[in-house]
C-alpha positions in Angstrom: 34.9 49.7 1.0 31.5 48.1 2.7 29.7 48.2 -0.3 32.8 46.6 -2.1 32.5 43.7 -0.2 28.5 43.3 0.1 28.4 43.9 -4.2 31.3 40.9 -3.6 29.7 38.4 -1.4 26.6 39.6 -2.9 28.3 38.5 -6.5 30.2 35.4 -4.6 26.7 33.8 -4.2 24.9 34.2 -7.1 27.8 32.6 -8.2 27.6 29.7 -5.9 24.0 29.1 -6.3 23.6 29.4 -9.9 26.2 26.3 -10.5 23.9 23.6 -8.2 21.8 23.0 -11.3 20.8 19.4 -11.4 22.7 17.8 -14.2 19.0 17.0 -16.2 20.8 15.4 -18.9 22.0 13.6 -17.3 18.8 11.7 -15.5 17.5 12.7 -19.5 20.2 10.0 -20.7 19.6 7.4 -18.3 16.0 7.5 -19.0 16.4 7.1 -22.9 18.7 4.7 -22.4 16.7 2.3 -20.5 13.3 3.0 -22.7 15.3 1.6 -25.4 16.4 -1.3 -23.7 12.7 -2.1 -22.0 11.4 -1.3 -25.9 14.2 -3.0 -28.0 14.0 -6.5 -25.8 14.3 -9.5 -28.6 10.9 -10.9 -29.4 10.9 -14.7 -30.0 9.1 -16.1 -32.6 7.3 -19.5 -32.4 6.5 -21.1 -35.4 2.9 -22.6 -35.7 2.5 -26.0 -36.4 -0.7 -28.0 -37.5 0.3 -31.6 -35.5 -1.4 -31.8 -33.0 0.2 -32.8 -29.8 -1.5 -33.9 -26.6 0.1 -32.9 -23.2 -1.8 -35.0 -20.2 -2.1 -32.7 -17.0 0.4 -32.7 -14.3 -1.4 -33.5 -10.8 1.8 -32.0 -8.8 1.2 -29.9 -6.4 2.4 -27.1 -6.0 5.8 -25.9 -4.0 7.3 -22.6 -2.8 10.7 -21.8 -1.3 9.0 -18.0 -1.0 10.2 -16.9 2.5 8.2 -15.9 5.6 7.3 -14.7 8.2 5.4 -16.8 11.4 3.3 -14.9 13.6 0.0 -15.8 15.4 -2.4 -13.2 14.5 -6.3 -13.6 14.4 -8.9 -11.1 12.5 -8.5 -7.3 14.3 -12.2 -6.6 15.8 -14.9 -6.2 13.5 -13.2 -8.4 10.8 -14.0 -12.3 9.6 -11.5 -14.2 10.9 -12.7 -17.3 8.1 -10.8 -14.9 5.4 -7.6 -15.6 6.9 -6.2 -18.7 5.5 -2.7 -20.4 6.4 -0.5 -18.6 4.1 -1.2 -14.7 3.2 -0.2 -11.7 1.7 1.2 -8.7 3.3 1.0 -5.3 2.4 1.3 -2.9 5.4 1.3 -2.9 8.8 0.3 -0.4 10.9 0.5 0.6 15.1 -2.0 2.8 14.4 -5.7 1.9 13.4 -6.5 5.0 11.5 -3.4 4.0 8.7 -4.5 0.6 9.0 -8.3 0.6 7.8 -7.6 3.5 5.6 -4.9 1.0 3.5 -7.5 -1.5 4.1 -10.6 0.4 2.2 -7.9 2.0 0.0 -7.7 -1.5 -1.2 -11.3 -3.0 -1.2 -11.7 0.0 -3.4 -9.1 -1.2 -6.4 -11.3 -4.8 -6.1 -9.0 -6.6 -3.2 -11.2 -8.6 -0.6 -8.7 -7.5 2.2 -9.1 -8.0 5.8 -7.2 -6.9 8.4 -5.1 -8.7 11.2 -3.4 -7.9 14.4 -0.9 -9.5 16.1 -0.1 -10.7 19.9 2.2 -7.1 20.0 -1.1 -5.0 18.8 0.1 -4.2 15.0 -2.5 -4.1 12.8 -1.1 -6.4 9.8 -3.1 -5.4 6.1 -3.6 -8.7 4.3 -5.2 -8.5 0.6 -4.7 -11.7 0.0 -5.2 -15.8 2.4 -4.2 -18.9 0.5 -3.8 -22.2 1.7 -0.7 -22.8 -0.2 2.1 -21.4 0.0 2.8 -21.2 -4.1 -0.5 -19.1 -4.8 0.5 -16.8 -1.8 4.0 -16.4 -3.2 2.4 -15.5 -7.1 -0.2 -13.1 -5.5 2.3 -11.5 -3.9 4.6 -11.1 -6.8 1.2 -9.6 -8.8 1.0 -7.1 -6.2 4.4 -5.7 -6.6 4.4 -5.4 -9.9 1.1 -3.9 -10.2 1.9 -1.6 -7.6 5.8 -0.6 -8.2 7.3 0.9 -6.6 4.8 1.5 -3.6 4.6 -2.2 -2.1 8.2 -3.6 -3.1 7.9 -4.8 0.2 4.4 -7.1 0.7 5.2 -10.2 2.3 4.3 -13.8 3.2 3.2 -14.5 6.7 2.5 -17.7 7.4 -0.4 -18.0 10.4 0.8 -20.2 13.1 -1.6 -21.4 15.5 
């Protein structure tokens, strides 16, 4: 009798575990639809004319409505303080110095002029770009988000408080 119960339990477990397979076909269909939308995006055709149109350059200062976080920040020990300007693009915040220096080194190897800033609470901010203009900082942040998607999607702007 125990053998029958044991065999029945084994069959039930086999059926239970066999029915938990992920539905790969659903994922594949969604992926293919997304790829199709990406490749079939409408392309705007611009016809060239032979008329030359002269456009006067506009020297209007660029502004941005991007949100920033303001805090007192100084260059971390051993860092060049002159590389910190008013607006900075932060891609990581760490209490652990080893993690902060590892990310800084990785970004320097990728060609960025990364610097570590430290706030009053001791948090190390990994800054990949610093600007005097908020609009330039926002453009840089958006470019980093696009280049390193989805890794640095939480990159943010830091406004240095003096």
